[in-house]
MIDRENNU-467309 format. One record per residue: residue in three letters; residue number from 1; x, y, z negated of N, C-alpha, C in turn. Coordinates in nm, 4 decimals. Each point is the difference from the previous one (the first is absolute). Layout:
BEGIN
<site><residu>ALA</residu><num>NUM</num><n_x>X</n_x><n_y>Y</n_y><n_z>Z</n_z><ca_x>X</ca_x><ca_y>Y</ca_y><ca_z>Z</ca_z><c_x>X</c_x><c_y>Y</c_y><c_z>Z</c_z></site>
...
end
This chain:
BEGIN
<site><residu>MET</residu><num>1</num><n_x>0.8516</n_x><n_y>2.1375</n_y><n_z>0.2714</n_z><ca_x>-0.1450</ca_x><ca_y>-0.0129</ca_y><ca_z>0.0017</ca_z><c_x>-0.0482</c_x><c_y>-0.0523</c_y><c_z>-0.1339</c_z></site>
<site><residu>GLU</residu><num>2</num><n_x>-0.1019</n_x><n_y>0.0597</n_y><n_z>-0.0542</n_z><ca_x>-0.0575</ca_x><ca_y>-0.0458</ca_y><ca_z>-0.1252</ca_z><c_x>-0.0881</c_x><c_y>-0.1222</c_y><c_z>0.0278</c_z></site>
<site><residu>VAL</residu><num>3</num><n_x>0.0156</n_x><n_y>-0.1003</n_y><n_z>-0.0826</n_z><ca_x>-0.0753</ca_x><ca_y>-0.1238</ca_y><ca_z>0.0188</ca_z><c_x>-0.1309</c_x><c_y>0.0090</c_y><c_z>-0.0773</c_z></site>
<site><residu>PRO</residu><num>4</num><n_x>-0.1137</n_x><n_y>-0.0144</n_y><n_z>0.0689</n_z><ca_x>-0.1281</ca_x><ca_y>0.0000</ca_y><ca_z>-0.0718</ca_z><c_x>-0.0030</c_x><c_y>-0.1133</c_y><c_z>-0.1027</c_z></site>
<site><residu>HIS</residu><num>5</num><n_x>-0.0718</n_x><n_y>0.0205</n_y><n_z>-0.1095</n_z><ca_x>-0.0067</ca_x><ca_y>-0.0987</ca_y><ca_z>-0.1075</ca_z><c_x>-0.0395</c_x><c_y>-0.1380</c_y><c_z>0.0527</c_z></site>
<site><residu>SER</residu><num>6</num><n_x>-0.0983</n_x><n_y>-0.0050</n_y><n_z>0.0898</n_z><ca_x>-0.0476</ca_x><ca_y>-0.1297</ca_y><ca_z>0.0489</ca_z><c_x>0.1070</c_x><c_y>-0.0726</c_y><c_z>0.0804</c_z></site>
<site><residu>VAL</residu><num>7</num><n_x>0.0845</n_x><n_y>0.0724</n_y><n_z>0.0726</n_z><ca_x>0.1065</ca_x><ca_y>-0.0642</ca_y><ca_z>0.0770</ca_z><c_x>0.1070</c_x><c_y>-0.0529</c_y><c_z>-0.0945</c_z></site>
<site><residu>GLY</residu><num>8</num><n_x>0.0388</n_x><n_y>0.0789</n_y><n_z>-0.0998</n_z><ca_x>0.0987</ca_x><ca_y>-0.0449</ca_y><ca_z>-0.0977</ca_z><c_x>-0.0482</c_x><c_y>-0.1200</c_y><c_z>-0.0792</c_z></site>
<site><residu>ALA</residu><num>9</num><n_x>-0.1304</n_x><n_y>-0.0091</n_y><n_z>-0.0215</n_z><ca_x>-0.0559</ca_x><ca_y>-0.1100</ca_y><ca_z>-0.0782</ca_z><c_x>0.0209</c_x><c_y>-0.1350</c_y><c_z>0.0677</c_z></site>
<site><residu>ILE</residu><num>10</num><n_x>0.0010</n_x><n_y>-0.0056</n_y><n_z>0.1333</n_z><ca_x>0.0186</ca_x><ca_y>-0.1302</ca_y><ca_z>0.0648</ca_z><c_x>0.1427</c_x><c_y>-0.0511</c_y><c_z>-0.0183</c_z></site>
<site><residu>GLY</residu><num>11</num><n_x>0.0928</n_x><n_y>0.0888</n_y><n_z>-0.0298</n_z><ca_x>0.1363</ca_x><ca_y>-0.0432</ca_y><ca_z>-0.0281</ca_z><c_x>0.0179</c_x><c_y>-0.0488</c_y><c_z>-0.1426</c_z></site>
<site><residu>ARG</residu><num>12</num><n_x>-0.0929</n_x><n_y>0.0375</n_y><n_z>-0.0881</n_z><ca_x>0.0090</ca_x><ca_y>-0.0394</ca_y><ca_z>-0.1407</ca_z><c_x>-0.0968</c_x><c_y>-0.1113</c_y><c_z>-0.0375</c_z></site>
<site><residu>THR</residu><num>13</num><n_x>-0.0863</n_x><n_y>-0.0387</n_y><n_z>0.0910</n_z><ca_x>-0.1008</ca_x><ca_y>-0.1021</ca_y><ca_z>-0.0268</ca_z><c_x>0.0408</c_x><c_y>-0.1287</c_y><c_z>0.0704</c_z></site>
<site><residu>GLN</residu><num>14</num><n_x>-0.0194</n_x><n_y>-0.1106</n_y><n_z>-0.0692</n_z><ca_x>0.0553</ca_x><ca_y>-0.1259</ca_y><ca_z>0.0487</ca_z><c_x>-0.1033</c_x><c_y>-0.1126</c_y><c_z>-0.0061</c_z></site>
<site><residu>PRO</residu><num>15</num><n_x>-0.0295</n_x><n_y>-0.0628</n_y><n_z>0.1152</n_z><ca_x>-0.0840</ca_x><ca_y>-0.1198</ca_y><ca_z>-0.0041</ca_z><c_x>0.0856</c_x><c_y>-0.1241</c_y><c_z>-0.0248</c_z></site>
<site><residu>ARG</residu><num>16</num><n_x>-0.0552</n_x><n_y>-0.0909</n_y><n_z>-0.0740</n_z><ca_x>0.0605</ca_x><ca_y>-0.1328</ca_y><ca_z>-0.0147</ca_z><c_x>-0.1062</c_x><c_y>-0.0991</c_y><c_z>0.0447</c_z></site>
<site><residu>ILE</residu><num>17</num><n_x>0.0373</n_x><n_y>-0.0858</n_y><n_z>0.0952</n_z><ca_x>-0.0959</ca_x><ca_y>-0.0948</ca_y><ca_z>0.0568</ca_z><c_x>0.0508</c_x><c_y>-0.1413</c_y><c_z>-0.0265</c_z></site>
<site><residu>TYR</residu><num>18</num><n_x>-0.0895</n_x><n_y>-0.0824</n_y><n_z>-0.0503</n_z><ca_x>0.0312</ca_x><ca_y>-0.1385</ca_y><ca_z>-0.0360</ca_z><c_x>-0.0866</c_x><c_y>-0.0930</c_y><c_z>0.0839</c_z></site>
<site><residu>TRP</residu><num>19</num><n_x>0.0577</n_x><n_y>-0.1086</n_y><n_z>0.0507</n_z><ca_x>-0.0747</ca_x><ca_y>-0.0985</ca_y><ca_z>0.0795</ca_z><c_x>-0.0225</c_x><c_y>-0.1260</c_y><c_z>-0.0827</c_z></site>
<site><residu>ASP</residu><num>20</num><n_x>-0.1189</n_x><n_y>-0.0536</n_y><n_z>0.0077</n_z><ca_x>-0.0327</ca_x><ca_y>-0.1330</ca_y><ca_z>-0.0503</ca_z><c_x>0.0459</c_x><c_y>-0.0266</c_y><c_z>-0.1430</c_z></site>
<site><residu>GLY</residu><num>21</num><n_x>-0.0146</n_x><n_y>0.0961</n_y><n_z>-0.0881</n_z><ca_x>0.0324</ca_x><ca_y>-0.0208</ca_y><ca_z>-0.1408</ca_z><c_x>0.1482</c_x><c_y>-0.0011</c_y><c_z>-0.0339</c_z></site>
<site><residu>GLU</residu><num>22</num><n_x>0.0864</n_x><n_y>0.0372</n_y><n_z>0.0929</n_z><ca_x>0.1444</ca_x><ca_y>0.0023</ca_y><ca_z>-0.0272</ca_z><c_x>0.0322</c_x><c_y>0.1034</c_y><c_z>-0.1079</c_z></site>
<site><residu>PRO</residu><num>23</num><n_x>0.0978</n_x><n_y>-0.0297</n_y><n_z>-0.0877</n_z><ca_x>0.0345</ca_x><ca_y>0.0947</ca_y><ca_z>-0.1068</ca_z><c_x>0.0818</c_x><c_y>0.1198</c_y><c_z>0.0488</c_z></site>
<site><residu>GLU</residu><num>24</num><n_x>0.0709</n_x><n_y>-0.0129</n_y><n_z>0.1109</n_z><ca_x>0.0813</ca_x><ca_y>0.1081</ca_y><ca_z>0.0552</ca_z><c_x>-0.0737</c_x><c_y>0.0661</c_y><c_z>0.1169</c_z></site>
<site><residu>SER</residu><num>25</num><n_x>0.0074</n_x><n_y>0.1320</n_y><n_z>0.0074</n_z><ca_x>-0.0680</ca_x><ca_y>0.0696</ca_y><ca_z>0.1093</ca_z><c_x>0.0744</c_x><c_y>-0.0208</c_y><c_z>0.1322</c_z></site>
<site><residu>ALA</residu><num>26</num><n_x>-0.0760</n_x><n_y>-0.0152</n_y><n_z>0.1057</n_z><ca_x>0.0569</ca_x><ca_y>-0.0146</ca_y><ca_z>0.1339</ca_z><c_x>0.0246</c_x><c_y>0.1368</c_y><c_z>0.0632</c_z></site>
<site><residu>VAL</residu><num>27</num><n_x>-0.0785</n_x><n_y>0.1001</n_y><n_z>-0.0393</n_z><ca_x>0.0150</ca_x><ca_y>0.1374</ca_y><ca_z>0.0485</ca_z><c_x>0.0230</c_x><c_y>0.0870</c_y><c_z>-0.1229</c_z></site>
<site><residu>ASP</residu><num>28</num><n_x>0.1074</n_x><n_y>0.0787</n_y><n_z>0.0017</n_z><ca_x>0.0359</ca_x><ca_y>0.0810</ca_y><ca_z>-0.1164</ca_z><c_x>0.0842</c_x><c_y>0.1184</c_y><c_z>0.0473</c_z></site>
<site><residu>LEU</residu><num>29</num><n_x>-0.0667</n_x><n_y>0.1058</n_y><n_z>0.0465</n_z><ca_x>0.0685</ca_x><ca_y>0.1195</ca_y><ca_z>0.0495</ca_z><c_x>-0.0950</c_x><c_y>0.1175</c_y><c_z>-0.0136</c_z></site>
<site><residu>SER</residu><num>30</num><n_x>0.0468</n_x><n_y>0.1205</n_y><n_z>0.0226</n_z><ca_x>-0.0878</ca_x><ca_y>0.1162</ca_y><ca_z>-0.0156</ca_z><c_x>-0.1017</c_x><c_y>0.0050</c_y><c_z>0.1147</c_z></site>
<site><residu>LEU</residu><num>31</num><n_x>-0.1121</n_x><n_y>0.0676</n_y><n_z>-0.0248</n_z><ca_x>-0.0987</ca_x><ca_y>0.0178</ca_y><ca_z>0.1064</ca_z><c_x>0.0609</c_x><c_y>0.0749</c_y><c_z>0.1173</c_z></site>
<site><residu>GLY</residu><num>32</num><n_x>0.0882</n_x><n_y>0.0948</n_y><n_z>-0.0286</n_z><ca_x>0.0678</ca_x><ca_y>0.0729</ca_y><ca_z>0.1071</ca_z><c_x>0.0792</c_x><c_y>-0.0929</c_y><c_z>0.0894</c_z></site>
<site><residu>GLU</residu><num>33</num><n_x>0.0762</n_x><n_y>-0.0905</n_y><n_z>-0.0604</n_z><ca_x>0.0767</ca_x><ca_y>-0.0969</ca_y><ca_z>0.0792</ca_z><c_x>-0.0930</c_x><c_y>-0.0930</c_y><c_z>0.0771</c_z></site>
<site><residu>PHE</residu><num>34</num><n_x>-0.1069</n_x><n_y>-0.0438</n_y><n_z>-0.0635</n_z><ca_x>-0.0956</ca_x><ca_y>-0.0901</ca_y><ca_z>0.0642</ca_z><c_x>-0.0627</c_x><c_y>0.0644</c_y><c_z>0.1228</c_z></site>
<site><residu>PHE</residu><num>35</num><n_x>-0.0245</n_x><n_y>0.1318</n_y><n_z>-0.0065</n_z><ca_x>-0.0624</ca_x><ca_y>0.0719</ca_y><ca_z>0.1105</ca_z><c_x>0.0997</c_x><c_y>0.0830</c_y><c_z>0.0806</c_z></site>
<site><residu>CYS</residu><num>36</num><n_x>0.1284</n_x><n_y>-0.0402</n_y><n_z>-0.0027</n_z><ca_x>0.1054</ca_x><ca_y>0.0639</ca_y><ca_z>0.0812</ca_z><c_x>0.0143</c_x><c_y>0.1492</c_y><c_z>-0.0298</c_z></site>
<site><residu>ASN</residu><num>37</num><n_x>-0.0196</n_x><n_y>0.0394</n_y><n_z>-0.1251</n_z><ca_x>0.0118</ca_x><ca_y>0.1389</ca_y><ca_z>-0.0430</ca_z><c_x>0.0793</c_x><c_y>0.0058</c_y><c_z>-0.1304</c_z></site>
<site><residu>ALA</residu><num>38</num><n_x>0.1236</n_x><n_y>-0.0405</n_y><n_z>0.0032</n_z><ca_x>0.0792</ca_x><ca_y>-0.0143</ca_y><ca_z>-0.1224</ca_z><c_x>0.0718</c_x><c_y>0.1273</c_y><c_z>-0.0416</c_z></site>
<site><residu>ARG</residu><num>39</num><n_x>-0.0080</n_x><n_y>0.1079</n_y><n_z>0.0747</n_z><ca_x>0.0774</ca_x><ca_y>0.1207</ca_y><ca_z>-0.0319</ca_z><c_x>-0.0839</c_x><c_y>0.1127</c_y><c_z>-0.0573</c_z></site>
<site><residu>ASN</residu><num>40</num><n_x>-0.1176</n_x><n_y>-0.0318</n_y><n_z>-0.0514</n_z><ca_x>-0.0906</ca_x><ca_y>0.1006</ca_y><ca_z>-0.0565</ca_z><c_x>-0.0358</c_x><c_y>0.1100</c_y><c_z>0.0994</c_z></site>
<site><residu>GLU</residu><num>41</num><n_x>0.0016</n_x><n_y>-0.0336</n_y><n_z>0.1277</n_z><ca_x>-0.0480</ca_x><ca_y>0.0876</ca_y><ca_z>0.1057</ca_z><c_x>-0.1043</c_x><c_y>-0.0783</c_y><c_z>0.0773</c_z></site>
<site><residu>LEU</residu><num>42</num><n_x>-0.1107</n_x><n_y>0.0634</n_y><n_z>0.0305</n_z><ca_x>-0.1049</ca_x><ca_y>-0.0707</ca_y><ca_z>0.0719</ca_z><c_x>0.0409</c_x><c_y>-0.0153</c_y><c_z>0.1457</c_z></site>
<site><residu>ALA</residu><num>43</num><n_x>0.0263</n_x><n_y>-0.1220</n_y><n_z>0.0407</n_z><ca_x>0.0343</ca_x><ca_y>-0.0312</ca_y><ca_z>0.1382</ca_z><c_x>-0.1190</c_x><c_y>-0.0743</c_y><c_z>0.0606</c_z></site>
<site><residu>LEU</residu><num>44</num><n_x>-0.0678</n_x><n_y>0.0632</n_y><n_z>0.0932</n_z><ca_x>-0.1158</ca_x><ca_y>-0.0625</ca_y><ca_z>0.0629</ca_z><c_x>0.0450</c_x><c_y>-0.1173</c_y><c_z>0.0841</c_z></site>
<site><residu>LEU</residu><num>45</num><n_x>-0.0772</n_x><n_y>-0.1056</n_y><n_z>-0.0030</n_z><ca_x>0.0371</ca_x><ca_y>-0.1223</ca_y><ca_z>0.0696</ca_z><c_x>-0.1264</c_x><c_y>-0.0673</c_y><c_z>0.0503</c_z></site>
<site><residu>ASP</residu><num>46</num><n_x>0.0038</n_x><n_y>-0.0475</n_y><n_z>0.1232</n_z><ca_x>-0.1131</ca_x><ca_y>-0.0724</ca_y><ca_z>0.0564</ca_z><c_x>0.0562</c_x><c_y>-0.1199</c_y><c_z>0.0744</c_z></site>
<site><residu>SER</residu><num>47</num><n_x>0.0125</n_x><n_y>-0.1114</n_y><n_z>-0.0702</n_z><ca_x>0.0558</ca_x><ca_y>-0.1209</ca_y><ca_z>0.0598</ca_z><c_x>-0.1001</c_x><c_y>-0.1142</c_y><c_z>-0.0172</c_z></site>
<site><residu>GLU</residu><num>48</num><n_x>0.0362</n_x><n_y>-0.1150</n_y><n_z>0.0513</n_z><ca_x>-0.0877</ca_x><ca_y>-0.1158</ca_y><ca_z>-0.0108</ca_z><c_x>-0.0189</c_x><c_y>-0.0431</c_y><c_z>-0.1455</c_z></site>
<site><residu>MET</residu><num>49</num><n_x>0.1048</n_x><n_y>0.0120</n_y><n_z>-0.0828</n_z><ca_x>-0.0051</ca_x><ca_y>-0.0495</ca_y><ca_z>-0.1377</ca_z><c_x>-0.0245</c_x><c_y>0.1082</c_y><c_z>-0.1057</c_z></site>
<site><residu>ILE</residu><num>50</num><n_x>0.0417</n_x><n_y>0.1236</n_y><n_z>0.0254</n_z><ca_x>-0.0103</ca_x><ca_y>0.1071</ca_y><ca_z>-0.0986</ca_z><c_x>-0.0582</c_x><c_y>0.1255</c_y><c_z>0.0659</c_z></site>
<site><residu>VAL</residu><num>51</num><n_x>-0.0920</n_x><n_y>0.0651</n_y><n_z>-0.0713</n_z><ca_x>-0.0521</ca_x><ca_y>0.1298</ca_y><ca_z>0.0430</ca_z><c_x>0.0101</c_x><c_y>0.0957</c_y><c_z>-0.1184</c_z></site>
<site><residu>VAL</residu><num>52</num><n_x>0.0644</n_x><n_y>0.1140</n_y><n_z>0.0228</n_z><ca_x>0.0009</ca_x><ca_y>0.1108</ca_y><ca_z>-0.0944</ca_z><c_x>-0.0684</c_x><c_y>0.1139</c_y><c_z>0.0743</c_z></site>
<site><residu>ALA</residu><num>53</num><n_x>-0.1250</n_x><n_y>0.0264</n_y><n_z>-0.0378</n_z><ca_x>-0.0843</ca_x><ca_y>0.0936</ca_y><ca_z>0.0741</ca_z><c_x>0.0205</c_x><c_y>0.1440</c_y><c_z>-0.0475</c_z></site>
<site><residu>PRO</residu><num>54</num><n_x>-0.0251</n_x><n_y>0.0973</n_y><n_z>0.0890</n_z><ca_x>0.0175</ca_x><ca_y>0.1410</ca_y><ca_z>-0.0357</ca_z><c_x>-0.0866</c_x><c_y>0.0439</c_y><c_z>-0.1186</c_z></site>
<site><residu>ALA</residu><num>55</num><n_x>-0.1162</n_x><n_y>-0.0600</n_y><n_z>-0.0170</n_z><ca_x>-0.0891</ca_x><ca_y>0.0369</ca_y><ca_z>-0.1108</ca_z><c_x>0.0393</c_x><c_y>-0.0687</c_y><c_z>-0.1302</c_z></site>
<site><residu>GLY</residu><num>56</num><n_x>0.1065</n_x><n_y>-0.0802</n_y><n_z>0.0021</n_z><ca_x>0.0481</ca_x><ca_y>-0.0628</ca_y><ca_z>-0.1224</ca_z><c_x>-0.0317</c_x><c_y>-0.1473</c_y><c_z>-0.0138</c_z></site>
<site><residu>GLY</residu><num>57</num><n_x>-0.0632</n_x><n_y>-0.0605</n_y><n_z>0.0990</n_z><ca_x>-0.0302</ca_x><ca_y>-0.1421</ca_y><ca_z>-0.0082</ca_z><c_x>0.1239</c_x><c_y>-0.0855</c_y><c_z>0.0177</c_z></site>
<site><residu>LEU</residu><num>58</num><n_x>0.0115</n_x><n_y>-0.1042</n_y><n_z>-0.0811</n_z><ca_x>0.1094</ca_x><ca_y>-0.0972</ca_y><ca_z>0.0098</ca_z><c_x>-0.0633</c_x><c_y>-0.1362</c_y><c_z>0.0260</c_z></site>
<site><residu>ASN</residu><num>59</num><n_x>0.0298</n_x><n_y>-0.0587</n_y><n_z>0.1161</n_z><ca_x>-0.0579</ca_x><ca_y>-0.1288</ca_y><ca_z>0.0368</ca_z><c_x>0.1105</c_x><c_y>-0.0985</c_y><c_z>0.0316</c_z></site>
<site><residu>SER</residu><num>60</num><n_x>-0.0172</n_x><n_y>-0.1238</n_y><n_z>-0.0465</n_z><ca_x>0.0972</ca_x><ca_y>-0.1057</ca_y><ca_z>0.0250</ca_z><c_x>-0.0719</c_x><c_y>-0.1216</c_y><c_z>0.0552</c_z></site>
<site><residu>TYR</residu><num>61</num><n_x>0.0576</n_x><n_y>-0.0571</n_y><n_z>0.1035</n_z><ca_x>-0.0605</ca_x><ca_y>-0.1160</ca_y><ca_z>0.0648</ca_z><c_x>0.0949</c_x><c_y>-0.1200</c_y><c_z>0.0000</c_z></site>
<site><residu>TRP</residu><num>62</num><n_x>0.0895</n_x><n_y>-0.0092</n_y><n_z>-0.1003</n_z><ca_x>0.0928</ca_x><ca_y>-0.1129</ca_y><ca_z>-0.0080</ca_z><c_x>-0.0770</c_x><c_y>-0.1266</c_y><c_z>-0.0343</c_z></site>
<site><residu>PRO</residu><num>63</num><n_x>0.0308</n_x><n_y>-0.1100</n_y><n_z>0.0660</n_z><ca_x>-0.0603</ca_x><ca_y>-0.1279</ca_y><ca_z>-0.0414</ca_z><c_x>0.0488</c_x><c_y>-0.0354</c_y><c_z>-0.1402</c_z></site>
<site><residu>MET</residu><num>64</num><n_x>-0.0883</n_x><n_y>-0.0479</n_y><n_z>-0.0827</n_z><ca_x>0.0356</ca_x><ca_y>-0.0342</ca_y><ca_z>-0.1366</ca_z><c_x>0.0022</c_x><c_y>-0.1525</c_y><c_z>-0.0144</c_z></site>
<site><residu>PRO</residu><num>65</num><n_x>0.1172</n_x><n_y>-0.0559</n_y><n_z>-0.0294</n_z><ca_x>0.0193</ca_x><ca_y>-0.1462</ca_y><ca_z>0.0036</ca_z><c_x>-0.0375</c_x><c_y>-0.0705</c_y><c_z>-0.1302</c_z></site>
<site><residu>PHE</residu><num>66</num><n_x>-0.1277</n_x><n_y>-0.0128</n_y><n_z>-0.0261</n_z><ca_x>-0.0417</ca_x><ca_y>-0.0746</ca_y><ca_z>-0.1182</ca_z><c_x>-0.1045</c_x><c_y>-0.1032</c_y><c_z>0.0391</c_z></site>
<site><residu>ARG</residu><num>67</num><n_x>-0.0079</n_x><n_y>-0.1039</n_y><n_z>-0.0799</n_z><ca_x>-0.0973</ca_x><ca_y>-0.1054</ca_y><ca_z>0.0266</ca_z><c_x>-0.1215</c_x><c_y>0.0106</c_y><c_z>-0.0906</c_z></site>
<site><residu>GLY</residu><num>68</num><n_x>0.0255</n_x><n_y>0.0038</n_y><n_z>-0.1318</n_z><ca_x>-0.1095</ca_x><ca_y>-0.0065</ca_y><ca_z>-0.0950</ca_z><c_x>-0.0412</c_x><c_y>0.1324</c_y><c_z>-0.0609</c_z></site>
<site><residu>GLY</residu><num>69</num><n_x>0.0863</n_x><n_y>0.0993</n_y><n_z>0.0034</n_z><ca_x>-0.0362</ca_x><ca_y>0.1276</ca_y><ca_z>-0.0603</ca_z><c_x>0.1169</c_x><c_y>0.0967</c_y><c_z>-0.0037</c_z></site>
<site><residu>ALA</residu><num>70</num><n_x>-0.0325</n_x><n_y>0.1244</n_y><n_z>-0.0162</n_z><ca_x>0.1006</ca_x><ca_y>0.1049</ca_y><ca_z>-0.0103</ca_z><c_x>-0.0417</c_x><c_y>0.0937</c_y><c_z>-0.1127</c_z></site>
<site><residu>ARG</residu><num>71</num><n_x>0.0996</n_x><n_y>0.0615</n_y><n_z>-0.0623</n_z><ca_x>-0.0254</ca_x><ca_y>0.0967</ca_y><ca_z>-0.1067</ca_z><c_x>0.0901</c_x><c_y>0.1200</c_y><c_z>0.0238</c_z></site>
<site><residu>MET</residu><num>72</num><n_x>-0.0575</n_x><n_y>0.1205</n_y><n_z>-0.0061</n_z><ca_x>0.0791</ca_x><ca_y>0.1216</ca_y><ca_z>0.0165</ca_z><c_x>-0.0223</c_x><c_y>0.0885</c_y><c_z>-0.1216</c_z></site>
<site><residu>ILE</residu><num>73</num><n_x>0.1103</n_x><n_y>0.0485</n_y><n_z>-0.0547</n_z><ca_x>-0.0080</ca_x><ca_y>0.1000</ca_y><ca_z>-0.1062</ca_z><c_x>0.0809</c_x><c_y>0.1209</c_y><c_z>0.0458</c_z></site>
<site><residu>ILE</residu><num>74</num><n_x>-0.0464</n_x><n_y>0.1176</n_y><n_z>-0.0365</n_z><ca_x>0.0673</ca_x><ca_y>0.1231</ca_y><ca_z>0.0404</ca_z><c_x>0.0321</c_x><c_y>0.0795</c_y><c_z>-0.1257</c_z></site>
<site><residu>GLY</residu><num>75</num><n_x>0.1247</n_x><n_y>0.0447</n_y><n_z>-0.0093</n_z><ca_x>0.0421</ca_x><ca_y>0.0757</ca_y><ca_z>-0.1173</ca_z><c_x>0.1206</c_x><c_y>0.0853</c_y><c_z>0.0319</c_z></site>
<site><residu>ARG</residu><num>76</num><n_x>0.0644</n_x><n_y>0.0471</n_y><n_z>-0.1047</n_z><ca_x>0.1203</ca_x><ca_y>0.0827</ca_y><ca_z>0.0142</ca_z><c_x>0.1124</c_x><c_y>-0.0640</c_y><c_z>-0.0792</c_z></site>
<site><residu>TRP</residu><num>77</num><n_x>0.0630</n_x><n_y>-0.1013</n_y><n_z>0.0573</n_z><ca_x>0.1092</ca_x><ca_y>-0.0717</ca_y><ca_z>-0.0644</ca_z><c_x>0.1357</c_x><c_y>0.0438</c_y><c_z>0.0511</c_z></site>
<site><residu>LEU</residu><num>78</num><n_x>0.0036</n_x><n_y>0.0799</n_y><n_z>0.1032</n_z><ca_x>0.1261</ca_x><ca_y>0.0361</ca_y><ca_z>0.0648</ca_z><c_x>0.0867</c_x><c_y>0.0848</c_y><c_z>-0.0912</c_z></site>
<site><residu>SER</residu><num>79</num><n_x>0.1252</n_x><n_y>-0.0382</n_y><n_z>-0.0153</n_z><ca_x>0.0919</ca_x><ca_y>0.0796</ca_y><ca_z>-0.0807</ca_z><c_x>0.0805</c_x><c_y>0.0950</c_y><c_z>0.0868</c_z></site>
<site><residu>HIS</residu><num>80</num><n_x>0.0091</n_x><n_y>-0.0260</n_y><n_z>0.1318</n_z><ca_x>0.0813</ca_x><ca_y>0.0824</ca_y><ca_z>0.0886</ca_z><c_x>-0.0791</c_x><c_y>0.1087</c_y><c_z>0.0728</c_z></site>
<site><residu>ALA</residu><num>81</num><n_x>-0.1319</n_x><n_y>0.0029</n_y><n_z>-0.0141</n_z><ca_x>-0.0808</ca_x><ca_y>0.0984</ca_y><ca_z>0.0735</ca_z><c_x>-0.0230</c_x><c_y>0.1252</c_y><c_z>-0.0805</c_z></site>
end
């Protein structure tokens, strides 16, 4: 199966999330892994914490454990994707 560009992009794009001014990211994985789609195939999912919708929506409802602030940056740092 040919992977649409948008599906392949979630495997190559990576969020890094930092809590409360920490220098090291607490979350550091591909968007595909974060949304349970790590194989560059769109796998629809409808769970309490993650939704991958047929129209392409990606929703996450994970509690985020920070007190004073959070910072998220998104880029393409992955060397293995």
